[in-house]
C-alpha positions as CSV (number, residue, x, y, z in Angstrom):
1,M,49.9,57.7,-17.9
2,L,52.3,56.2,-15.5
3,Y,50.9,53.4,-13.4
4,I,52.7,53.0,-10.0
5,L,52.0,50.7,-7.2
6,D,51.5,52.0,-3.7
7,T,52.6,49.3,-1.5
8,A,55.5,47.7,0.4
9,D,53.8,44.1,0.1
10,L,56.5,42.1,-1.6
11,E,54.1,39.6,-3.0
12,A,51.8,42.1,-4.4
13,I,54.8,44.0,-6.0
14,K,56.1,40.8,-7.7
15,H,52.6,39.9,-9.0
16,C,51.9,43.4,-10.3
17,N,55.4,44.0,-11.7
18,E,54.9,40.7,-13.7
19,F,51.4,41.2,-15.0
20,Y,51.0,45.1,-15.2
21,P,52.9,47.9,-17.1
22,L,54.2,49.2,-13.9
23,A,56.4,52.4,-14.0
24,G,57.5,51.8,-10.3
25,V,56.6,51.7,-6.7
26,T,55.6,54.3,-4.0
27,T,55.8,54.0,-0.2
28,N,55.3,56.1,2.8
29,P,55.9,55.7,6.5
30,S,52.5,54.1,7.2
31,I,52.8,51.6,4.3
32,I,56.5,50.6,5.4
33,A,55.4,50.2,9.1
34,K,52.5,47.9,8.0
35,E,55.1,45.3,7.0
36,K,56.6,45.2,10.5
37,T,60.1,44.3,9.2
38,D,63.5,45.6,8.7
39,F,63.3,48.9,6.7
40,W,66.5,48.5,4.7
41,K,65.9,44.8,3.9
42,L,62.4,45.8,2.7
43,V,63.2,48.6,0.5
44,K,66.3,47.0,-1.0
45,E,64.1,43.9,-1.8
46,I,61.5,46.2,-3.5
47,R,64.4,47.6,-5.6
48,S,65.5,44.1,-6.5
49,I,62.0,43.2,-7.7
50,I,61.4,46.1,-10.0
51,G,64.9,46.7,-11.1
52,E,66.9,50.0,-11.2
53,E,65.1,51.1,-14.4
54,K,61.8,51.7,-12.6
55,M,60.9,54.3,-10.1
56,L,61.1,53.9,-6.3
57,H,59.7,56.6,-4.2
58,V,60.6,56.5,-0.4
59,Q,59.4,59.0,2.1
60,T,61.7,60.9,4.4
61,T,61.3,60.6,8.2
62,Q,63.1,63.9,8.9
63,K,61.6,67.3,9.6
64,K,64.5,69.8,9.2
65,A,65.7,70.5,5.7
66,E,69.4,69.6,6.3
67,R,68.4,66.3,7.6
68,I,65.9,65.5,4.9
69,V,68.8,66.2,2.4
70,E,71.1,64.0,4.5
71,E,68.5,61.2,4.4
72,A,67.7,61.5,0.7
73,K,71.4,61.2,-0.1
74,L,71.6,58.0,1.9
75,L,68.5,56.5,0.4
76,K,69.7,57.4,-3.1
77,E,73.1,55.8,-2.6
78,A,71.5,52.6,-1.1
79,L,68.7,52.2,-3.6
80,K,70.3,53.4,-6.7
81,G,68.5,53.5,-10.1
82,D,65.4,55.8,-10.7
83,F,64.9,57.2,-7.2
84,Y,62.7,59.8,-5.7
85,V,62.6,60.9,-2.1
86,K,58.9,61.7,-1.0
87,I,58.8,65.1,1.0
88,P,55.5,66.4,2.7
89,I,54.7,69.9,1.5
90,G,56.1,72.7,4.1
91,E,58.8,75.3,4.5
92,E,61.4,72.8,5.4
93,G,60.4,70.4,2.5
94,L,60.7,73.3,0.0
95,K,64.1,74.2,1.2
96,A,65.3,70.6,1.0
97,T,63.7,70.3,-2.4
98,M,65.7,73.3,-3.8
99,E,69.0,71.9,-2.5
100,L,68.0,68.3,-3.7
101,K,67.3,69.8,-7.2
102,K,71.0,71.0,-7.3
103,L,72.2,67.5,-6.3
104,G,70.2,65.8,-8.9
105,I,68.0,63.8,-6.6
106,G,64.3,63.6,-7.7
107,V,61.8,64.8,-5.2
108,T,58.1,63.7,-5.0
109,M,56.3,66.4,-2.8
110,T,53.5,64.7,-1.1
111,A,50.5,65.5,1.1
112,I,49.3,67.9,-1.5
113,F,45.6,69.2,-1.1
114,T,45.7,72.4,-3.1
115,P,46.7,73.7,-6.6
116,A,48.7,76.4,-4.8
117,Q,50.6,74.0,-2.8
118,A,51.5,72.0,-6.0
119,L,52.6,75.0,-8.0
120,I,55.0,76.2,-5.4
121,A,56.4,72.7,-5.0
122,A,56.9,72.5,-8.8
123,M,58.6,75.9,-8.8
124,A,61.0,74.7,-6.0
125,G,62.1,71.8,-8.2
126,A,59.9,68.9,-7.4
127,S,59.7,66.3,-10.1
128,F,56.4,65.1,-8.9
129,V,53.5,66.4,-6.8
130,A,51.0,64.0,-5.1
131,P,47.6,65.3,-4.4
132,Y,45.5,63.1,-2.3
133,V,42.3,62.4,-4.2
134,N,40.0,60.3,-1.9
135,R,41.1,62.3,1.2
136,L,39.8,65.5,-0.4
137,D,36.6,63.7,-1.4
138,N,36.2,62.5,2.2
139,I,36.0,66.2,3.3
140,L,33.4,67.2,0.7
141,G,36.1,68.4,-1.8
142,D,36.5,67.2,-5.2
143,G,39.9,65.4,-5.5
144,T,39.7,64.9,-9.3
145,E,38.9,68.6,-9.9
146,V,41.9,69.5,-7.8
147,V,44.1,67.2,-9.9
148,A,42.7,68.7,-13.1
149,E,43.5,72.4,-11.8
150,I,47.0,71.3,-10.9
151,V,47.6,69.8,-14.4
152,N,46.3,72.9,-16.0
153,Q,48.4,75.3,-13.7
154,L,51.6,73.3,-14.5
155,E,50.9,73.5,-18.1
156,L,50.3,77.1,-18.0
157,Y,53.7,77.9,-16.5
158,G,55.6,75.5,-18.6
159,S,56.6,73.3,-15.6
160,D,58.0,69.8,-16.5
161,C,56.7,68.6,-12.9
162,K,54.3,65.7,-13.2
163,V,51.2,65.1,-11.2
164,L,51.2,61.9,-9.3
165,A,47.7,61.5,-8.0
166,A,47.4,59.4,-4.9
167,S,44.9,58.2,-2.2
168,F,42.4,56.1,-4.3
169,K,39.3,54.1,-3.2
170,N,37.9,53.1,-6.5
171,A,38.7,52.7,-10.3
172,E,36.4,55.5,-11.2
173,Q,38.5,58.1,-9.3
174,V,41.5,56.7,-11.3
175,H,39.6,57.0,-14.5
176,K,38.5,60.6,-13.8
177,C,42.1,61.6,-13.0
178,A,43.3,60.0,-16.3
179,S,40.5,62.0,-18.1
180,A,41.7,65.2,-16.5
181,G,45.2,64.7,-17.9
182,C,46.9,63.5,-14.9
183,H,50.5,62.3,-15.7
184,S,50.6,59.4,-13.2
185,V,48.7,57.6,-10.5
186,T,49.8,55.4,-7.6
187,V,47.3,52.9,-6.4
188,A,47.0,49.7,-4.3
189,A,47.1,46.3,-5.9
190,D,43.3,45.7,-5.5
191,I,42.5,49.1,-7.2
192,L,44.8,48.3,-10.1
193,K,43.0,44.9,-10.6
194,T,39.7,46.7,-10.5
195,V,40.8,49.0,-13.3
196,I,41.0,46.0,-15.8
197,S,37.7,44.2,-14.4
198,H,34.3,44.4,-15.9
199,P,31.5,41.8,-15.7
200,M,30.7,42.3,-19.4
201,T,34.3,41.4,-20.3
202,D,34.0,38.0,-18.3
203,A,30.7,37.5,-20.2
204,A,32.4,37.9,-23.6
205,V,35.4,35.7,-22.7
206,A,32.9,33.0,-21.6
207,G,31.1,33.3,-24.9
208,F,34.3,33.0,-26.9
209,D,35.1,29.8,-25.1
210,K,31.7,28.3,-25.3
211,D,31.6,28.7,-29.2
212,W,35.2,27.4,-29.7
213,M,34.6,24.4,-27.6
214,S,31.4,23.6,-29.7
215,V,33.6,23.0,-32.5
216,Y,37.1,22.2,-31.4
217,G,36.4,20.7,-27.8
218,E,39.3,21.2,-25.4
219,K,42.0,21.7,-28.2
220,T,43.7,25.2,-28.5
221,I,45.3,26.7,-31.4
222,L,48.5,25.1,-30.2
223,D,47.0,21.7,-30.5
224,L,45.7,22.0,-34.0
């Protein structure tokens, strides 16, 4: 499982990159716009924080295939390292993906809502497909079931494309996607923190501290 942070908040990225086994960072136009700052300065700072060995996914703003390819090449050159251009599913996006595959630039095809969309994106050469879990749940769909179907289809056809599940509102959705064999998830910082939280864990740690202090007081192993 690859855990990827879905934000452009630099402080959140710094914190999570230090304390969690992050594989990288994903952004989209909405996330970028939320920061209300210079685009290039922001994405280059993200790259500086996570380093070139971790993935950075940045979404194109173009609509036509030729311009998508042009923008992807510019982003790759500027951001270096393990880079993926995010492209929404569609005819122009598929055309651009096939060209970018030839150029060796990774593509994450996004705004996926069906297994059929994911499969054709994979066949076009996408490295990742990003189904939106919570948005499917919000329209009485089953986001994690769609993720499971996509995983199964990609395995059936021997594709090396990976599922990057996105759009989460709670840790249970993340857990269900992991149980379905999802290769990677991209989540906000608060969801990532919720994944490792449990009141019984807090209670267990409090018990350890109480028992230790009853014998050794404030001293730690380093003090003994």
